[in-house]
C-alpha positions, 0 to 999 in steps of 0.5 A: 781624753782631753785632746780628744775633747778638745780636738772634738771642740774644734769641729765645726758643728756639723761634723760634730753632729755627724760624729755624734750621729755615728757614735750613736749609730755605733752603739746602736749597732753594738746594742742591736748586733752583739749585746741584745743577741747575747742577752737574748741567748742567755734569757731565751730559754727562761722565757720560754720555760715561763710561757710553756714550763719547758726546757730548751736551747738555742744554738745562736741568735744574730742580728745584722744591725746594718741590714736588719737581718735576725738569724736564730739557729737551732732553737728547740723546745723539749718534752716535759721532763725530758730532753726530746725535742717537742718542737723547734727549728734549724734556722729562722731568719727575719729581714727587717725594712725600717725604712719602708716602715717609716715611708708607709707608716707601717710594718715592713718586713722583707722576708721571714722564713723558717728552715726545718721547722719541726713539731712532735705531737704525742697523744699519751692518753685518751684525753692527754696529749704532749702540749696538754702541761702547756695548754694548762699553764696558758689557762692559769695565766688567762684566767688571772686578771688584766689591769688594762682597759681596752679600746672598746672603739673599732678602728683600722687595723695596723698594717703589716707587709711582708714581702716573703714569708716561706717555711722550708722543709718543715716536719710535723711528727704524730704519735698516738700511744692509744691506737699504737699508731705514727705518721710524719710530714717530712716536707712541708714547704710555705711560700707566701708573697706580698703579704699586705694586712689591708690589701684588697684582692684583685680580680682576675680579670683585673691586670692591671694590679698586682696581685698581693697576699698571694701564698702557696703551701705544699706538704708531704708526708713519708708515703709520697702524699702532696698536698698544695695550697695556693691562692690569695688572702684578704684580712680586712674584711676577711677574704680567702681564695684558695686552691686545693690539691691533694694527691696520691693520699693513702688512707690505710697509712692514717688508719691506724688513729681510728681503727680502735673506734671501728671494727673494721681494717682498712687495708688500702685506699688512695684519696685525691682532691682538687678544690677551689675555695673562697671564703668572705665576710659580709660586713653588712650582715656580719656572716661568713660567706663561703663558696667550693667550685671546680671540685673533684673528689677521687677514691682509689683501690679502697679495700675494707677488710673485716676478720681476714674478710674483704667487705668492701672494695672499690677501684674508683670512686669519683665525684666531679665538678662539685660547687657548693655556695653559702648564699644559695645553700646548694651542692651541686655535683656534676656527676658521681661515678663509682667502678669495679666494686664489691660489696660483701653483706650479710642481712639477718633478722637483726639487720644488715651486718655492714652497717654496724661494721662500717658505723663507730663503736660508739655509734650505737651507745650515741643513739641510745642517749639520742634516743633517750633525749627529752621529749620537750626539746625535740619540738623546739629543735624541729620548729627550729629546723623548719624555720631555717632555710635548708640546704640542698644537695643535687646530683646531676648524674651518678653511675655505678659501673660493674660493682659486685655485691654478695648479698647473704641472707638469712631472714627467709632461710634457717641458714645463710643463703649467698646471693652472688649480685655482680656487674651492677650497672647504674645510671640515674639522671638528677637527684635533689636531697629535697626530693623534688625531682623525679629520679630516672634510672637504668639498672642492670645486674647479673644474679649468681653469675646466670640471671639477668636483672635489668630495669629502667624508669622514674621514680616519684619521691613526692608521690613515692610512686614508680614506673618502669620496664622490668626484666628478670631473664634466667632466674635459677629456681634452685636458689630458691631451694633453702627457702623451700626446705623448712615447708616441703621435702622436695629439690629443684633440680633445674629451671629458670624462671624469667619476666618481662614487663612494666611495673607501676606502683605507689605507697597506697594500694597501687601495683600493677605489673603487665609483661610476660613470664616463662619458666623453662626445663623445671624438674622437681624431685621427690626426695622421699622417692628420689623420683621426679614429681613435676617436670616441664620443658617450658611454661610460657605466660604470653600476657599477664596484667595484675592490678592490686588496686582492682585486685585482678589478674588478667592472663592471655594464655599459659602454654605447658610444652612437655609437662609431667607430674607424679600423683602417688598413693601410698599403703596408708591411702595417704599421697605423695603431696601430703607426704612431702609437706613438713611439720610446721615449726613453731615459728611457722605455727606462729606466722600461720596464726598471724596469717590466718588472723589477718585473712579473718581480719580481711574476710571483707576483702574481695578475693582477686578476679582471676581470667585466663583466656587460655591454657594449652597442653602440649605433649604433657603426661601424668604418672598415677600409682596407688600402693595401697592396692595389692598389687600396686596399681600404676598407670601413666597418661601421656601425648596430652594435647588440648587447651582450656578457655575462658577460664574465670572466677568472676562470671558465669561463662562456663570454661571450654575443655578440649584436651586428648591424650594416650594412657600407656602410650597407646589407649586413647583418652579425650576430655571435651565439654564445658565447666564453671568450677569457680561459679557459686553453683558449679556448673559441668558438661564434660564428656570423657573419653577412654579407648582401649585401656588394657584392663591388666593395668588395673589388676590392683583394683580389680584384685582388690574391689572385684576379688579377681585378676585380669589376665586380658581384656580393654575397656572402652569408656564414654562418660558424660556428666553434668552438673547444674544447681548441684544435680548432677545427671551422668551416663556412662557408656562402658564397653569391655572387650575380650575380658579375661579374669585370672585367679581370685585375689582373696582380698578382703575389701572384694565384693561378694557379688559373683563376678565371674557369673556377672562377667559371663552373663554380660559379656557376648559371642564377641566377648564384649561387654556393653553396658550403659549406665545413667547415674543421678545425684544432689550435691547438697545432700549430706551423703552424697559421694560421687565414687559411691554413686558410680559405683552403685549404679555398676553395682545394680547392674551387676546385681541385677544380672546376677540374681535374675540371670534369665531376665537378662537373657530373656532381654537379649532375645527379646523374650517376655517369659523367663527361661529358667523353667521347662515344663512338662506333662504329667508323667511325661519326659518328652518335650511338649511342642509348646515348650520348644520355642521356649527352649530355642530362645534360651539356646539363642541367648546361651550362643550370645553368651559363650561364658555361660555354662547351663545347670539342668535339673529335673523335678516332680509333681508328686501326687500328679506324676505319681498318678500319670506313673500309676496310669503308665504302669496299668497301660503296660500291664494291660498292653502286656496281657492284650498282647499289644504294643503300648503305642498300639494302645488307643488314645486317650486311654482312660477309665471313661473311655475304655473299649466296651469290648475286646482284647483290651476289656479281657485285659482288664478282666484278668489283671483285675482278677489276678492283682485284686483277687476279685471276681470283677463281675461282683463290681458289676452286680454292685453298680446294678444294686446301687441303681435299683436303689436309687431309681428303683424304676429305671433300668440301667442301659447295658452301655452305661452299665459296661462304661461305669463297670470299666470305670471301676475296675480301672480305677481301682487297678490304677490306685493299686499300681505301686509308684516310689520314690525312685520312679519318681527320681528316674522320671525327674532325670530323665526330663533334665536329659530330655532338656539338654538333648534338646538343647544339644541337638535342636539348639546346637549348644555344646554339650559341655556347656550343658550340665545335668544335675542329679535329680533322683536323689535331690528332687522338690516335688513341686512342679512337673518341670526341669529348672535352669541354672546359670554358671560361669564357664 
């Protein structure tokens, strides 16, 4: 050693200095290259454990004192109480640059790089992670007081320069025990070049300066997703530019971390993002300003399930050219486009299920908590939000292309009704979140694969108004069946509703629709009868306009093509329409009650003004049946053509009616005139004409009410009704042709009037019944009944006919005298001349009423006819005694005109003597004595004496003649036969139409006549 020191002392000073420096450098290298790495290897585990409370291991720490390169190999920190790795790396390489640090008076590093760094993040419980103990340990350290004084004066930061920062093949592993999920990012790479903590960003346009603080980060997950970040960084003041590129990010792989909070399962979904982000600290206002531009966002192949049912599917959702600026507080999106999507949702009285399904499970609880927030805070928050400038989101264009929606609806129906909205295409113009710009839109869709919906227009958010073109074609009315089932027992078998028009509405009372509407091939089935209730080939409204504000409905023309309706009266006299209505449920009754209350509350509101210029019918028909009759009645009106025009409920102008059709295909029927059913005082002037209607079709009515069925006949009706100021005037012209009554019906409702006689009286020789009936009534009368007035008028005619049939016959032949009596001279059976004209008029009337038969019955005047018969008997005896015929007796041969002498005189004397057993001379002597007593001074002339004598003899003989009941009966019977003979021989009436009644027994003994009775054949 002494030699070394001696030798060293002999060196010149500069050599001594070099040797000392060399020795110091060698010592430094020894310390830095050997000692410190060794000490670090020994102590680093303790330091880590002190900081983290974790055990660790390191493979090797090396430092090259010559190149100033530090290398740490395989440093790993373990999990708590475990040897599993929590975090670590394979290699950490740091290359210092002391010379550059001295020159620039900064910390200069050439390179910092990590090889395969890794972090394992593990959530153990809801709020506990595998690093929670480290945070707790550091929190305790932070709570300890630190005896140091911080420099409160701001100053420039220390400059740090790093030429290169790199992370290669980094790994992050995330594991969650709560959701039982795990994901790993196996390839994380970072490249940061020319880092300078004091460097300023260089504008893109400035090519002369070197850009510093440029970085690039790439991150791959285990499912081939890649996140790329590239940009520049400025620390003082803070300014960051970063370009972000995220590709092939599979959302379904990460859903495991969130599914515990949702009721849905994200089965598929690829997310992509391309954007540029700028952050800058404004030192003047000490605020952070940021902006985003050139941003494109995409979501592809999205598929969301709920309870094994796909609820949401979307092929692509793109958001293009999104920009955000914190200075202007605007978010602008150039376009949003969704293509080939599917949405399944069910709407019930409690709301749409998709809302609850897509929301987190805790949303409802959070909403409840928010609702219970103190009301004193809300105004403060409101005032604060009003004072702060608000952000505005602007979407320039948005598109929905080929989106399908399956809507299950159970609000208007007791069971779920599924509406399939497919091929939805929506295009909108500018949408602003502040709603200051009207929204232009175009929408089209298919409903249930068959109906076409299309609309385009403008919606003003501020005015809450909409002006749009609207088209809905081929709405299959059968799809409305579930909504009708609870009210009416019908089935809509077919039918398509279409409408095209313009719609205008707002949030007030404005609602205006102008356009067209039509229904094709409608068929509604009666579920009780299992027969069609209403059918039509087409109903067309060529132009309509509804204005809610003015409460008007204007329709130009409604045309019905091949309209058919069925009306049936049941046995209990209810109609098939009333039978179809279902009993109201409790909910329906409650709704009806509310509706009634609302109607009462709005009673002051004027009713809707309806004007229809024209209603047209083409080839339409109707079926009517009455099963309350025995047998049942059924008839159809077909080939209905015509129109009703000028129909309105607001003016007093009557509507014009002109409709024609056929009953049972061949009997014409027409309805013409004017009617105004909507005025306060209804007006009617209608003429209804039926021609050639078969009466057999009304057999049920004739059997029920007339008491007879009809075997044959046709009816023509010409009915005219006028109603003005509630006064009804009617003129009914009825012509019945070839009526033939059939067998009686034995109906309990049949009239008691002799219908057969009425028919026989009213039907002429051509088989025609021609009646004119006028009616009149007051609608204001409580007892008014339209049916009773008509039936009463016809009943009066029938009653008058059957109660005074001969008056009816007299009117037919223009006679002023009744034709039901034929008078005879007393005791006579031959018809006198003055009665022949009377009987011939009766014969003429009978010829015009061929269905009538006549009953002839003779009668006598007991006193007068008895005297006449006694005189006839006397004459017969006188003629016999005088040997002359009765026809040769002088006429007249009476007591006062008896011959003075001759054979008859002798016959009188002989007959007196033989029948009375008295001498005729005694009567003569009594006369002479009486005269002498009365007039003693006057001699009675012989002629006078003879006349008085013959009178006494004649009268005594006549009174002595016996006339009994059989004589009178025979007289009555002969009189009846005389009338029949005259009618047959002189009146040319068939003998089989005249019947001589038994007159010898049932004689009335009142008049010397023949009584006639009419009867139907």
